[in-house]
N, C-alpha and C positions, 0 to 999 in steps of 0.2 A: 730096289737095288739097281735097275737099269738107270733111273735118274741119277743115283749117286755115282755111277760111272760116267754118264753123260756129263755130269758137273765136273768130275775129275778130268775129263778130256779137256773142257773149255779152261779149267784152271791151269793145265799142263801147255796147252797150245792157244796161240791166237790164230783161230782158223783162217782168217782173212790172209794171214801170212804164210800159211802152208805152201802155196804156190806162187811163185813170182809172176810178174807181168809177161816175161818172155819165156818161152817154154825151154825147160832144161830136162836133162835126163833125170836128175835127181831133185826129190822135193827138198823145200827148205824146211827144217824140222826145228823150231825154237824149243830148246829144253830136250830135245830128243835126238838120238843118233840117226842120221840119214842111211838108208839101204836102198839106193836106187829109187823106186816109186813107192817105197814104205817107210815109215819112221817108226822107231821103238825105243822105249826106255822104261824107267821106273819112276814110280812116286811113292812117298813116304807121308802119309797124313793119318791123323787120329790113330797114331800107333799101328797102323796097318800098312804093309808094303803091298803094292800093286804093281803090274807090269803091264804095258800096253803097248799096242802097233796099231797104226793107222795109215790109211791111203785115201786118195781122192781119185774120182773116175778120170780116165783119159778121154771118155767121150759120154755125153750126156743127151739123150734124146727123148723128146715128149710127142705124143700122138693124141690129140692134136698138139701143136707146140705150146709149150707153157709160156706164161707171160713173166712170171717172177717165181723165184724158188730160194730157198735158203742153203745153207751148207750142206753137202753131201759127201758122205765118206763110210768107209768099211773098217770095222773095228774088231780087233782080238785082244782079249785080256786075261790076266791070271790074278786071281787074290787068293794067295794059298791059305790065308787065315780063314776063309770061308769056304775052302774046298771048291773054289772056282777055277778051273783050268781050262784053257782053250775055249772061252766062250766067244761066239762069233756073232756079230750083229751089224746091222745096216741102218745108216741115218740118212734119210732121203731129202730133207729140206721143204717137205710138206706133210700135211696130215694125211695118212693112209685113208682109203675108203673102207668103211667098217664091212666086216664079214668078207674080205678079200684074203688072197694068200700071195706072198711075195715070193717068187721063184729065184732061185740062183743057179747057175750052171758053169763049170769049169771046163773050158775047151768043149770036147765032144762027149764028156761024161753025162750021167743021168742029171736031171734036175732035182734040187732039193727044195722042200717047202719050209719058208720060215712063216710058221701059223701064229705066231703071237706079234700082235701090232699094237704099239703103244705110242699114241700121237705120231711122231715122225720117225720112229724106230721100229725095226722089225727084228726078230730073233726066233729061234726055235726053243720049245720047252723040253728037247730031247738031246741029251749030251751026245749021244751016238751020232746023230746029224752034225754037230758041230765038228766031232773027229773026223768024219768023213769028209766034210767041205774042206777042212784043213789039211787033209792028207792029200786030196786032189789038187789044193792050191800049191802045195809044196812041189808038185811034179808038173803043174799047168803053166800055161802062158797068159790066158785071159780069164777073168771072172765076169759073168753078165748077170745083172740083176734086173728083174723085171717087176714093177709094182703098178698100183692104180691110186691116183689122189683121190681125195674126198670128192672132187669135182669131176672125176671120170678120166682124167688123163692118164694114159698108159705111158710109163717112163721106162727106159731102157738104158742102164748105166754099165759101162764097160771099164774094168779096172785092169791095169797091167799086173802082172804077178813078178816082174823083174824085182829082185831083192826080196822077196816074200820069205823065201827059207831063211835067208841070213838073218832077217828081222825076227822071225819066230824063233830062231836058235837063240839069239840075243836075249829076248825077253824071257825065255824058258830059262837060260842060264842065270839071269839076274833074279829070278824068283824061284830058283832050284826045282823046276819042272822037269820031269823026265819026259 
């Protein structure tokens, strides 16, 4: 399922073009609508409609500093035909270290654990955690994600939540999610 969604993302976006070379307030969102630091839209393929929103970090730190890293982004999607609503996951651009936990924190709220690691993606197997994270993101300013690469590098990525609520409302309306 996650691989299917990841492929969907790449088919909708050309992630190399998400951010321009010069800093801007809004992301460039090929094929999606821009909401400040978030992009959102719908995709219809294989007779299934899905709605997705995506953002890239405003800061990326590695300890020790990493030499190379792939694409990094946060994603939320709805696939109503599969009863998947408000699914949150992170893609880090590196393979996660086995048996580690990725933590996410919105502003000064409690940390949440993404306990399922699949190659370079992390997510929770608990829908209630996704809902808590999304509710906090609607009210928050910053999302911090901490993970560990297979080589032991601790990464800390920070996302702006500017435009998050508008993007979430947009994809929820497109997929008729309450």
